[in-house]
C-alpha positions, 0 to 999 in steps of 0.5 A, a space after each residue: 500500500 505504502 509503495 502505491 501511495 509513494 508512486 502516486 505521490 511521485 506522479 503528482 506535478 509531472 508534466 506531459 512530455 509536450 508541455 514546457 516547464 515554466 522557465 522554458 515558456 519562452 520556447 513556445 513562441 520560438 517554436 512557432 517562429 521556427 515552424 513559420 520560417 521553415 514553411 516560408 523558406 521552403 517556399 523561397 527555395 522552390 523558386 530561387 534556384 530556377 530564376 535563371 531558367 525563368 529569365 530565359 523564358 522571359 526573352 533573355 536568350 543571350 547567355 551573358 545577359 541572362 547571367 547578368 540578370 540572374 546576378 542582379 535579381 538574386 542579389 538585389 532583394 537581400 541587399 535591400 532587405 539588409 539595408 532596411 533591416 534596422 528600420 523594420 526592426 526598430 519599427 517592430 519595437 514600437 508597433 509590434 513584433 508580430 505585426 512586422 513579421 506578418 507584414 513581411 510574410 504578407 508581402 511575400 505572399 503577394 509579390 511571389 504570387 505576382 511573379 507568375 504573371 510577369 511578361 518580361 524581366 523588367 517586371 520581375 525586377 520590380 517585384 524583386 525590388 519590392 521584396 527587398 524593400 518590404 520583405 525581410 523575413 530572414 533578418 526579422 526572424 533572427 532579430 525576433 528570436 533574440 528578443 524572445 529568449 533570455 539573455 544568456 540563451 540568445 545563442 541557442 534561440 538564434 542557432 535554432 532559427 538559423 538551423 531551420 533556415 538552412 534545413 529548409 533548403 535541403 530537400 526543397 530545391 529537389 521538390 521544386 524541380 519536380 514541380 517545375 518539370 511536372 507543371 511548369 515554372 510559373 506553377 512553382 511561384 503559386 506553390 511558394 506563395 501558398 506556403 508563405 500564406 501558411 506561414 502567415 496564418 501560423 504567426 497570426 493564430 499561434 504566436 502570442 506576443 504577450 509571452 515574450 521573455 522580459 516584456 516590459 510594461 509601459 510606464 505609468 501602467 497601474 501596478 507596474 514599475 516604470 519602463 526601462 529606458 530604450 537605447 537607440 541603435 545609434 548609441 550602440 554604434 559607440 560600443 566597440 563590442 557592437 562594432 566588432 559584431 557588425 564586422 563579424 556578421 558582415 564577414 561571416 555571411 560574405 564568406 558563407 555566401 561566396 561558395 555557391 555561385 562558382 561551385 559547379 564551375 569549380 567542380 568541373 575543373 576537378 576531374 568530375 564526370 561531366 554528367 555528374 557535375 550537377 549531382 556533385 554540386 548538389 552534394 556540396 550544397 547539401 553537405 553545407 546545409 546539413 553540417 551548418 544546421 547541426 553546427 548552429 544548433 550545437 554551438 547555440 546550446 554550448 554557448 549557454 555553458 561555455 564563453 561564446 567569445 572563445 568558441 567564436 575565435 576557435 571557429 574563425 581559426 578553423 575557417 581560415 585553416 579550411 578555406 585555404 586548402 579549397 583553393 588547391 584541391 586536385 579532385 572533386 572528392 577532396 572539395 566535398 570532404 573539406 566542405 563537410 568539415 568547413 560546415 561543421 566548424 564554421 556553421 555556428 560562427 554567426 550564431 556565436 556572434 549573436 550569443 555574444 551580443 545577447 550576453 554583453 550588449 545593453 538590454 534597451 533597443 534589443 530588437 533594433 540592435 539585433 535587426 541591425 546585426 542581421 541586416 549587416 550580415 545579409 548585406 555581406 551575403 548579398 555582396 559576395 556573389 558579385 565579388 566572386 564573379 569578378 574574381 572568377 573573371 579577372 583572376 581565377 575560380 579558386 581566388 575566392 577561397 584565398 580571399 575567404 581565408 584572408 578575411 577569416 584571418 583579418 577577422 580573428 585580429 579584428 574581433 580579438 581587438 574589438 572584444 578586448 576593448 569592448 569587454 570592460 565597457 560593454 560589461 559596465 554598460 550592461 551592469 548599469 542599464 536599467 534591466 527589468 527583473 526578468 531580463 537575465 
């Protein structure tokens, strides 16, 4: 009898496995954002790989002109989105984070759907400009994750968002290719628009803005403490630590996005069978997405227990050591092996930069600060294809890997200096900021 009573007593208070502990309640909103990001990014990757083919169908038949238009259409949207990310993030602080994410997704629903009806490449350019000006789902989701999580778990939250973004690109291009072959290019835009609509509905009905961690009530509200002062993003620019993080975000994303545009061409020079170049290129991209997803999640969780500054420097050193050999490989399988390890060791570098910001930056204007970080990183990724193309034309296909290794080495020195200079100042600012009780 006693044994049975003990068993009943031990069962009291047990939660179902799907129910979050009170201290992890913030994860509910994070999982909602992750689901919406996965669905919407799957839609993006249904159509983006096939834009060059769509351009030729719109009447651009010259190969050189088609390549030029492809680069412009690929790069213009993320470039504009990165420039405007601080603006939209600051507006989200003032008007509502959920509302701004809904706005971004609604823009994608409309403009991607309209792409199916364009009659020429100029109309397609206008729509891509619109996506860059008014979209910005990528930067918004990362900035939002940084505000949902407690300060010491920002790296974990951002790592999960980045892993979700990468994971959506593993199978989606293949599925998109099947759709294109079966139903035509224009149908893929309808499917992508529909997936963005699903993501919009997920945010609308499942995201609860009141659950955000550390939400601070307005000053003067009955029974509440006065609201903390919000620092502006301009004030953050006076912090050496924040400047170092901006440089890190730009460089990390530049290096990461510099591989894609030349992989098929480079693999063709490495004794790859002509009929297998597409497959090998796809494997290289898949390896990068899978290992990058794993690394982002792993280092995000590790940064909760280990100082993320040390992890970031180790990751950058590994990146420099692994990028350089890519310029001198003789066979395609060597490139695949190095790409695998490169993803494992550097896939979490951007996550670590956010983890450092979450721990050491002041609490005010948090959405604007992280939106700026995400935007600068997006600008770095958007400029990489242009630089890669220029180096490939005027130097060699392998030149970008030497440049990437040099950038990692310079970033190691820069980050070391900025973090060393900003450590005391950022720590002092964090301690003296008027933090709400729940912020830590």
